[in-house]
Each structure stands twice: as C-alpha cells, then as structure tokens.
C-alpha positions as a Markdown table, in Angstrom:
| # | Residue | x | y | z |
|---|---|---|---|---|
| 1 | Met | 0.6 | 13.1 | 1.8 |
| 2 | Leu | 2.6 | 10.0 | 2.8 |
| 3 | Trp | -0.2 | 7.6 | 1.7 |
| 4 | Leu | -0.4 | 9.3 | -1.7 |
| 5 | Ser | 3.3 | 8.8 | -2.3 |
| 6 | Ile | 3.7 | 5.2 | -1.0 |
| 7 | Gly | 2.2 | 3.6 | -4.1 |
| 8 | Pro | 4.6 | 5.2 | -6.6 |
| 9 | Ala | 7.6 | 4.7 | -4.3 |
| 10 | Ala | 6.8 | 1.0 | -3.9 |
| 11 | Ala | 6.1 | 0.6 | -7.6 |
| 12 | Arg | 9.6 | 2.1 | -8.2 |
| 13 | Met | 11.1 | -0.4 | -5.8 |
| 14 | Ile | 9.5 | -3.3 | -7.7 |
| 15 | Glu | 10.7 | -1.9 | -11.0 |
| 16 | Leu | 14.3 | -1.6 | -9.7 |
| 17 | Trp | 14.2 | -4.8 | -7.6 |
| 18 | Pro | 16.8 | -6.8 | -9.5 |
| 19 | Ala | 19.3 | -3.9 | -9.4 |
| 20 | Ile | 18.6 | -3.2 | -5.7 |
| 21 | Val | 19.2 | -6.9 | -4.7 |
| 22 | Glu | 22.4 | -7.0 | -6.9 |
| 23 | Tyr | 23.7 | -3.8 | -5.4 |
| 24 | Phe | 23.2 | -4.8 | -1.7 |
| 25 | Thr | 24.0 | -8.5 | -2.0 |
| 26 | Val | 26.8 | -8.5 | -4.6 |
| 27 | Phe | 28.3 | -5.1 | -5.3 |
| 28 | Ile | 28.7 | -3.7 | -1.8 |
| 29 | Pro | 30.1 | -7.0 | -0.3 |
| 30 | Lys | 32.8 | -7.0 | -3.1 |
| 31 | Lys | 33.6 | -3.3 | -3.0 |
| 32 | Ser | 33.0 | -1.8 | 0.4 |
| 33 | Ala | 33.7 | -3.6 | 3.7 |
| 34 | Ile | 33.2 | -0.2 | 5.5 |
| 35 | Leu | 29.6 | 0.1 | 4.2 |
| 36 | Met | 28.8 | -3.4 | 5.2 |
| 37 | Arg | 29.5 | -2.6 | 8.8 |
| 38 | Ser | 27.1 | 0.3 | 8.9 |
| 39 | Asn | 23.8 | 0.0 | 10.7 |
| 40 | Ala | 21.9 | 1.1 | 7.6 |
| 41 | Tyr | 23.5 | -1.6 | 5.4 |
| 42 | Glu | 22.9 | -4.3 | 8.0 |
| 43 | Glu | 19.2 | -3.3 | 8.3 |
| 44 | Ile | 18.7 | -3.3 | 4.5 |
| 45 | Ala | 20.6 | -6.6 | 4.1 |
| 46 | Lys | 18.3 | -8.1 | 6.8 |
| 47 | Leu | 15.2 | -6.9 | 5.0 |
| 48 | Leu | 16.4 | -8.2 | 1.7 |
| 49 | Lys | 16.7 | -11.7 | 3.2 |
| 50 | Gln | 12.9 | -11.7 | 4.0 |
| 51 | Ser | 11.2 | -13.8 | 1.4 |
| 52 | Thr | 8.0 | -11.7 | 1.5 |
| 53 | Leu | 9.6 | -8.2 | 1.1 |
| 54 | Lys | 8.9 | -7.9 | -2.6 |
| 55 | Ala | 5.3 | -9.1 | -2.1 |
| 56 | Glu | 4.9 | -6.5 | 0.7 |
| 57 | Phe | 5.9 | -3.8 | -1.8 |
| 58 | Gln | 3.4 | -5.1 | -4.3 |
| 59 | Phe | 0.7 | -5.1 | -1.6 |
| 60 | Ser | 1.5 | -1.5 | -0.9 |
| 61 | Val | 1.1 | -0.6 | -4.6 |
| 62 | Asp | -2.2 | -2.5 | -4.9 |
| 63 | Ser | -3.6 | -1.1 | -1.6 |
| 64 | Ser | -2.6 | 2.5 | -2.2 |
| 65 | Ser | -4.5 | 2.5 | -5.5 |
| 66 | Leu | -7.7 | 1.6 | -3.6 |
| 67 | Phe | -7.3 | 4.7 | -1.3 |
| 68 | Thr | -6.0 | 7.2 | -3.8 |
| 69 | Arg | -9.4 | 8.6 | -5.0 |
| 70 | Phe | -10.6 | 8.9 | -1.4 |
| 71 | Thr | -7.4 | 10.6 | -0.1 |
| 72 | Leu | -7.2 | 13.0 | -3.0 |
| 73 | Lys | -10.8 | 14.1 | -2.6 |
| 74 | Phe | -10.5 | 14.9 | 1.1 |
| 75 | Arg | -7.1 | 16.7 | 1.1 |
| 76 | Cys | -8.6 | 19.8 | -0.5 |
| 77 | Gln | -9.2 | 23.1 | 1.3 |
| 78 | Glu | -13.0 | 23.3 | 1.3 |
| 79 | Pro | -15.1 | 21.3 | 3.9 |
| 80 | Leu | -16.5 | 18.1 | 2.5 |
| 81 | Val | -18.2 | 16.7 | 5.6 |
| 82 | His | -21.5 | 16.5 | 3.7 |
| 83 | Glu | -19.8 | 13.9 | 1.3 |
| 84 | Ile | -18.0 | 11.8 | 3.8 |
| 85 | Phe | -20.7 | 9.2 | 4.5 |
| 86 | Met | -21.2 | 8.5 | 0.8 |
| 87 | Glu | -17.4 | 8.3 | 0.2 |
| 88 | Leu | -16.8 | 6.1 | 3.2 |
| 89 | Glu | -19.5 | 3.8 | 2.0 |
| 90 | Leu | -18.0 | 3.6 | -1.5 |
| 91 | Leu | -14.5 | 3.0 | 0.1 |
| 92 | Gly | -16.0 | 0.2 | 2.3 |
| 93 | Arg | -17.6 | -1.5 | -0.7 |
| 94 | Thr | -14.4 | -1.3 | -2.7 |
| 95 | Leu | -12.3 | -2.8 | 0.1 |
| 96 | Ala | -14.9 | -5.5 | 0.7 |
| 97 | Gly | -14.7 | -6.4 | -3.0 |
| 98 | His | -10.9 | -6.8 | -2.8 |
| 99 | Ile | -10.6 | -8.5 | 0.5 |
| 100 | Leu | -13.6 | -10.9 | 0.7 |
| 101 | Lys | -14.9 | -13.7 | -1.5 |
| 102 | Ala | -17.5 | -12.4 | -3.9 |
| 103 | Glu | -20.4 | -14.1 | -2.2 |
| 104 | Val | -19.3 | -13.1 | 1.3 |
| 105 | Ala | -18.9 | -9.5 | 0.2 |
| 106 | Gln | -22.3 | -9.5 | -1.5 |
| 107 | Lys | -24.0 | -10.9 | 1.7 |
| 108 | Leu | -22.2 | -8.3 | 3.9 |
| 109 | Leu | -23.1 | -5.4 | 1.7 |
| 110 | Glu | -26.8 | -6.6 | 1.6 |
| 111 | Asp | -26.8 | -6.8 | 5.4 |
| 112 | Leu | -25.3 | -3.4 | 5.7 |
| 113 | Glu | -27.7 | -1.9 | 3.1 |
| 114 | Ser | -30.7 | -3.2 | 5.1 |
| 115 | Lys | -29.3 | -1.5 | 8.3 |
| 116 | Thr | -28.2 | 1.8 | 6.7 |
| 117 | Val | -30.2 | 4.9 | 7.5 |
| 118 | Arg | -30.6 | 7.0 | 4.3 |
| 119 | Arg | -31.1 | 10.7 | 4.4 |
C-alpha cells in the first residue's frame, strides 16, 4: 500500500513546496524558538537545505507512476501467478524505456527477446 500512496504524497509536497519552505525557514524561526530546538524541526530544516530534495520528490512522483499499474493489478485477492511473467516483462520494458537511451533499450530488449522462452 505504501508504494501506491507515495506518488500522490510526493506530488502534494511539490505542489505545496513554496509554502513548506517558507513555513520552516521563515515563519518558525521568527515565531517559535521552542519548535526550532526540537529534533523533528532540526531534521526537517536539514533536509530542506539539500539542493536535491525537491528533485527527489519529483523522481518519486515519476517513478511511482511507472509501477502503479503493476502494483494495483497484483494487490487483488485472487491468485495471478499465471500472469506474472507477462506483467514483469511489460514492467521491465517500461523501465528500460525510461532509464536507458532508446538505442540501448532497443538492443537490450532484442537480446532478451532472443533468449526468452515462450509458452
């Protein structure tokens, strides 16, 4: 269930990004010295200083969308073991298309196709 909810949660973080940064870097330092001393605040402030944090949220949004179809299909009650090979193959092709350069992905998929045993 966690993977299914990470995309929408990360998308919401990106949507609210300016307000989040303002709250933790401007509002709290001006209004609440007590909160600034808490471990939770210190951890959040440390994370917000990372230049890649927003990009990491965007990566989570983009990545979760690749897996949503797969995870939704296999979280049902009935056994789907007979479909797993085909679904994993489709997931692998989708990931290869997003991660690799087009020509490298095509070559890899051709190589795999020549070695795949079909029923």
